[in-house]
C-alpha positions, 0 to 999 in steps of 0.5 A: 908580430909573427905570431899574429901573422901565422894565426892569420895564416893558418886560419883560412888554411884550417877553414878550408881544411875543414870544408875539404874534410866535410866535403869528402865525407858528406856523401858517405855521411848522407848514405848512412843517413838516409839508411838509418832513416828509411830502415828506422822508419820501416822497422818502427812499424814492424815493432809497433805491430809486434808491440801491439800483438804482444800488448793484445796477448797482456790484455787478453789472457788472465795473469795466470794464463799470461804467465804460462805464455811467458814461461813456454816463450822464454824457454823457446828462446833458452833452447835456441841459445842452447843450441847456438853455443858460440856458433853465432859467434864464429859464423860473424867472425869468419863470415865477415872474412868470406861473405863475398864468395858464395861458395866459400860463404855456404860451405860456412852456413852449411857447417853452421847449420849443421852443427846448430841442429847437433846442438839443438837435441842437447838443447831440448833435452835440457829445456823441455824437462826445465819447461815441464817442471816450471809450467807444473809449478805455476799450475798448468794443467797435465794437457795444457803443460804437454801442449806447450812444451810441443810449442817450444819443440816446434819453435825452437827448430826454425830459429835454428836455421833463420838465425844463419840465413838472417847472417847471410842477409846481414852481411850482404846489405839485404836490409830492405828483404829483411825488412819486407820479412819482418814487416809481413810476418809481424803483420800476419802474427798481429791479425791472427792474434787479434782475430783469436783475441776477438774470439778466444785466445789463450796461452796454448793459441798464442804460443802456437802463433809464436811457432807459426812465426818462427817457421814463415822466418825460417823459410824465406830467409833460406830462401833468400839466402840461396840468392847470395851463398850456395848453402847446400855446399859441403860442410868445411873442416876448417870452418867446422875445427874453428866453430867447435873450437869457439863452441867449447871455448864459450861452452860453460858461459853460454850455458850459465848465460842460458840459465841466467836469462831465466833467473827471474821467472825461476825466483818467482816460481820458487819464492812467488807466484805466476802473478809475479811472473806475469807482472815483470814479463808484462812490464818487460813489453814496454821495452819492446816499444824501444826495440826499434834501435836495437833492430837498427843496430843489429841489421845495419850498424853491427854488420859494418863493424864486422866487415871494417877491416880498418884498424884506425877506423875500429876505435872510433866506429866501436865508441861510437856505437855504444855511446849512441846506444847508450845515449837513446837507450837512457832517453828511453828511461827518461820518457818512462819515467815521466810518463808512466801511465799512458805506457800502463794503459797499454797493458790493461787495468790488471797492471796500473798500479805498477807505475814505480816498477815500470821505470826500474823494469825499463832500466833493466832492459835498456841495461841488458841492451846496451850489455847485449850491443857490447857483446855483439861487438865483441863476439863478431870480432872473436874479442872474449879474452876476458869474458870467456874465462871471467864470466861466470865467476864475475856474475856470481860475484855480483849475485853474491853481493846482492842476494844478502841485500835483497828479499826475493818475497818482495816483488821490487827486490826481484827487479832490483836484482834484475838490473844487477844481473843486466849492468854486470857484464858491461864492464867485462865486455869494455875490458875486452874491447879495450883488449882487442882494439890494442891487438887489433891496432898492433896487428894491422900495418896496412889496413883496408878500408871496409866494403859496404854493400850496395844499397838500396837492395831488391 
């Protein structure tokens, strides 16, 4: 009898407690739903414009010319990554603590940008000769080879600054400024590419348009960052020491990762042909159609994880972000497998027979996005205990297991190898997250709430 009475008595109280909790959290949930919907809509348009421009390049260029464009574009990305060498990790980690102080945050941005420019010298000394060799191996003429290498050089510098100044906008919740810049840049790039495609478009002109886009991103992100941080401040020695320490700590992994990201193109350069490079990079363009979620993750969700200082919320937030990312990207892979022909039509007749390969290439791209999301979350908190020590031997072990089972003269086998590369870092990142969350829980005795930036921002 007492049990029944207790059950009847507690049921209304549980309902009331649930209603009270729902009422308490509803404004926050509504706020974030509106943020994600608004950002997702605009970012969807940005990704659509970017994808259409990329597809125009794929459809217009001959396979060999497109392979040369893909190599130069990839080398430009590699040059930017090599010029980072852990600076981005420290920028997000320190920035999450000092972003609300304009003078202090400006010192951090100035220090980070100065270090990236110095690292860029080393980066270009590596990437330019490597670019020239790969372009030569894939049949580029001497004038075209020189022109594409100059595009690599001209495109790296603005990427150094825009990465630094965009982080300022992200941490200050300037989502609409980021969106307006992305949208305007994507629209201009599409207009220029479409105009060139109707008259004459080649790999050099396509790379030149990319360089122009990088400089526009740099100029406007720098101008807007001035409103939130004193970016001309003197360098901060304490920040410099911490950034250099993180750079030294991540240096082997960063260099290894940069070359690892080019391994597929390198395999086709050594064992295949320009057609193989064109095929796999063209199929990768389909993955770009799903990049809207990555943009939402990087610009809205991840900065909130960076700013959050509440240890009790941190683990739930991390789990929700990774699980949500995996679910969304898994849905994209399913849609690709069910409807490959309409997607291949976008690439043109040259790629119409790659239905089976499309699903696997998109799967590799989605796995890479999941790994990148986990890496981004871990690095913004400085959780790199295992990754900093085991990343290189772990990836080499995974490749050593896969290599004897694959024939790199077969296109499909190269795709399988790219899947192995994409998936291998995930277990390490998961272990680092567990270690970081446990350490955070043990060290934080009085958690504080994450201070959300105002919305909307003009």
